[in-house]
C-alpha positions as CSV (number, residue, x, y, z in Angstrom):
1,M,-38.8,20.5,62.7
2,T,-39.4,24.0,61.3
3,D,-41.6,25.2,58.6
4,K,-39.4,28.3,58.0
5,M,-37.6,28.4,54.7
6,L,-34.1,29.9,54.6
7,G,-32.9,31.6,51.5
8,V,-29.2,31.6,50.7
9,L,-27.8,34.2,48.3
10,G,-24.6,32.7,47.1
11,G,-22.2,32.2,44.3
12,M,-19.7,34.7,45.8
13,G,-17.8,32.4,45.5
14,P,-19.4,29.1,44.7
15,L,-17.2,27.0,47.0
16,A,-18.0,29.3,50.0
17,S,-21.7,28.9,49.3
18,A,-21.4,25.1,49.1
19,Q,-19.5,25.1,52.4
20,F,-22.2,27.2,54.0
21,M,-24.8,24.6,53.0
22,L,-22.6,21.8,54.3
23,R,-22.1,23.6,57.7
24,L,-25.7,24.6,58.0
25,T,-26.5,20.8,57.7
26,L,-23.8,19.6,60.1
27,L,-24.4,22.2,62.7
28,T,-28.2,21.6,62.8
29,P,-29.2,19.3,65.7
30,A,-31.0,16.7,63.8
31,G,-31.9,13.0,64.0
32,R,-33.6,12.6,60.6
33,D,-34.1,14.4,57.3
34,Q,-37.2,16.2,58.6
35,D,-35.3,17.9,61.4
36,H,-33.2,19.9,59.0
37,I,-33.9,23.4,57.8
38,P,-35.7,23.9,54.5
39,A,-33.4,26.0,52.4
40,V,-33.1,27.4,48.8
41,L,-29.6,28.2,47.5
42,W,-29.4,30.8,44.8
43,S,-25.8,30.4,43.7
44,D,-25.0,32.8,40.8
45,P,-21.3,33.2,40.2
46,R,-22.2,35.8,37.5
47,I,-22.7,38.4,40.2
48,P,-20.1,41.1,39.4
49,D,-17.0,41.3,41.6
50,R,-17.8,43.1,44.8
51,S,-14.3,44.3,45.5
52,A,-13.9,45.7,42.0
53,A,-17.2,47.5,42.3
54,R,-16.1,49.1,45.6
55,R,-12.8,50.3,44.0
56,G,-14.9,51.8,41.2
57,V,-13.4,49.6,38.5
58,G,-16.2,47.1,38.0
59,P,-20.0,47.1,37.5
60,D,-22.5,47.5,40.3
61,P,-23.5,44.1,41.7
62,L,-26.6,45.4,43.4
63,P,-29.0,44.6,40.5
64,W,-27.7,41.0,40.5
65,L,-28.0,40.8,44.2
66,M,-31.6,42.0,44.1
67,R,-32.4,39.5,41.3
68,G,-31.3,36.7,43.7
69,I,-33.3,38.2,46.5
70,D,-36.4,38.4,44.3
71,G,-36.0,34.8,43.4
72,L,-35.6,33.7,47.0
73,R,-38.6,35.7,48.0
74,A,-40.7,34.1,45.2
75,A,-39.6,30.7,46.4
76,G,-41.2,31.4,49.8
77,C,-38.1,32.1,51.9
78,G,-38.7,33.9,55.2
79,A,-35.1,35.1,55.7
80,I,-31.9,35.4,53.7
81,A,-28.3,34.5,54.6
82,I,-25.5,35.8,52.4
83,P,-22.2,33.8,52.7
84,C,-20.1,36.6,51.3
85,N,-18.7,39.4,53.5
86,T,-18.0,42.0,50.9
87,A,-21.6,41.8,49.5
88,H,-22.7,43.2,52.9
89,G,-21.4,46.5,51.7
90,W,-24.8,46.7,49.9
91,F,-26.7,45.5,53.0
92,E,-28.8,48.6,53.6
93,P,-30.3,48.8,50.1
94,M,-30.8,45.0,50.0
95,A,-32.5,45.0,53.4
96,Q,-34.8,48.0,52.5
97,A,-35.9,46.3,49.3
98,A,-36.1,42.7,50.4
99,G,-39.2,42.8,52.4
100,L,-37.9,40.0,54.7
101,P,-35.0,39.8,57.2
102,I,-31.4,39.5,56.0
103,L,-29.1,38.0,58.6
104,H,-26.0,40.2,59.0
105,I,-22.8,38.2,58.9
106,V,-21.0,40.7,61.2
107,D,-23.6,40.3,63.9
108,A,-23.2,36.6,63.5
109,A,-19.4,36.9,64.0
110,A,-20.0,39.0,67.1
111,T,-22.2,36.3,68.6
112,D,-19.5,33.7,67.8
113,L,-16.8,35.8,69.5
114,R,-19.0,35.8,72.7
115,R,-19.6,32.1,72.3
116,I,-15.9,31.4,72.5
117,G,-15.5,33.7,75.5
118,I,-14.0,36.8,73.7
119,T,-16.3,39.5,74.9
120,R,-14.0,42.5,74.6
121,G,-10.4,43.5,74.0
122,T,-8.2,43.3,70.9
123,I,-9.2,41.0,68.0
124,G,-7.7,40.5,64.6
125,L,-9.7,40.9,61.4
126,M,-8.9,39.4,58.0
127,G,-10.9,40.0,54.9
128,T,-10.8,41.4,51.4
129,A,-9.2,44.8,50.9
130,A,-12.7,46.2,50.1
131,T,-14.3,44.7,53.3
132,L,-11.5,46.2,55.4
133,E,-11.5,49.6,53.6
134,M,-15.3,50.1,54.1
135,R,-14.9,49.2,57.8
136,L,-17.7,46.7,57.5
137,Y,-16.5,44.9,60.6
138,Q,-14.5,47.6,62.5
139,D,-17.4,50.0,63.0
140,R,-19.9,47.3,64.0
141,L,-17.6,45.4,66.3
142,E,-15.9,48.4,67.9
143,A,-19.4,49.7,68.9
144,Q,-19.8,46.5,70.8
145,G,-16.5,46.7,72.8
146,W,-13.8,45.1,70.6
147,D,-10.7,46.8,69.2
148,C,-9.9,45.6,65.7
149,I,-6.5,45.3,64.2
150,T,-5.9,44.3,60.6
151,P,-3.1,43.0,58.5
152,E,-0.4,45.4,57.3
153,P,-0.8,46.6,53.7
154,A,2.2,44.5,52.6
155,Q,0.7,41.4,54.2
156,M,-2.6,42.1,52.3
157,E,-0.7,42.4,49.0
158,R,1.7,39.5,49.5
159,L,-0.4,37.0,51.5
160,V,-4.1,37.6,52.0
161,I,-5.2,38.7,48.6
162,P,-3.3,35.9,46.7
163,A,-4.7,33.3,49.2
164,I,-8.3,34.4,48.6
165,A,-7.6,34.2,44.9
166,A,-6.2,30.7,45.3
167,V,-9.4,29.5,47.1
168,K,-11.5,31.0,44.3
169,A,-9.4,29.1,41.8
170,N,-10.0,25.8,43.7
171,Q,-6.3,25.8,44.9
172,V,-7.4,25.6,48.5
173,A,-4.3,23.8,50.0
174,E,-2.0,26.6,48.7
175,A,-3.9,29.2,50.7
176,Y,-3.2,27.7,54.1
177,A,0.4,28.8,54.7
178,P,0.0,32.5,53.9
179,L,-3.3,32.8,55.8
180,A,-1.8,31.0,58.9
181,E,1.1,33.4,58.8
182,V,-1.2,36.4,59.0
183,V,-3.3,34.9,61.8
184,N,-0.2,34.4,63.8
185,S,1.1,37.8,63.0
186,L,-2.1,39.3,64.3
187,A,-1.7,37.2,67.5
188,S,1.8,38.5,68.0
189,R,0.4,42.1,67.8
190,G,-2.0,41.3,70.7
191,A,-5.1,39.8,69.1
192,A,-7.0,37.3,71.4
193,A,-8.8,35.9,68.4
194,V,-9.0,36.5,64.6
195,V,-12.2,36.9,62.7
196,L,-12.0,35.4,59.2
197,G,-14.1,38.1,57.5
198,C,-14.0,36.6,54.0
199,T,-15.8,33.4,53.4
200,E,-12.9,32.1,51.3
201,I,-10.4,32.5,54.2
202,P,-11.9,29.7,56.5
203,L,-11.6,27.3,53.6
204,G,-7.9,28.0,53.2
205,I,-7.4,27.9,57.0
206,Q,-9.1,24.5,57.2
207,A,-6.6,23.1,54.7
208,G,-3.8,22.9,57.3
209,P,-3.3,22.1,60.9
210,A,-5.3,24.1,63.4
211,E,-2.7,23.6,66.1
212,A,-0.3,25.8,64.2
213,L,-2.6,28.8,64.9
214,R,-1.7,30.7,68.0
215,V,-5.2,32.0,68.7
216,P,-8.8,30.9,68.0
217,V,-10.4,32.0,64.8
218,V,-14.0,32.9,64.1
219,D,-15.2,31.2,60.9
220,T,-17.8,33.5,59.5
221,I,-19.4,30.7,57.4
222,D,-20.0,28.7,60.6
223,A,-21.1,31.9,62.5
224,L,-23.7,32.7,59.8
225,A,-24.9,29.1,59.7
226,R,-25.4,29.2,63.5
227,A,-27.4,32.5,63.1
228,A,-29.5,30.9,60.4
229,I,-30.3,27.9,62.7
230,K,-31.2,30.2,65.5
231,W,-33.6,32.1,63.2
232,A,-35.2,28.9,61.9
233,R,-35.7,27.4,65.4
234,S,-37.0,30.7,67.0
């Protein structure tokens, strides 16, 4: 049992936030209701598109993100998890203003890589174009000993971006084949594992057979849920 209250800043997208809450529950060692982690989900799909904002063609999501953080702090939360990778492009201003810890999804992914025995070497990285362009993962993971490779621009345009859009449109099954193709392409280029650095991508990957993937994948929803459990139980 823990008295720590977790805040979840979600809605980016709503299905990924719901999946995070499901995985937080299923990954928590518990024998009864009271063994689970108290949590408040702030799921606001009105938060402006993070990728569009990074490209300079959409409004700044930071005021909306801060509104959610303020609400979670007012609810008594002691830490915040954000099951959206691209939103971490605003991590520093959020962390400075929050007044409570924000669990970083890239650090959670690094911990999960070590958990599956990938401690160094070449790894693949999938995500939104904005996440990859701002090197959210590359800089943080390369500083810890991994070399990151990413999909080719044509693969992003033809496979990854449409698959992410399909998940956001609740067409999850349609996202599997293009995402699996990219995972296996990264494996053929030498990746020992692939980090699914967009919280829509694991949902698409789970819609098809795992045995068709040539390397293990790091589900950043699960990784963040494990980090939240560790925080709550510490």
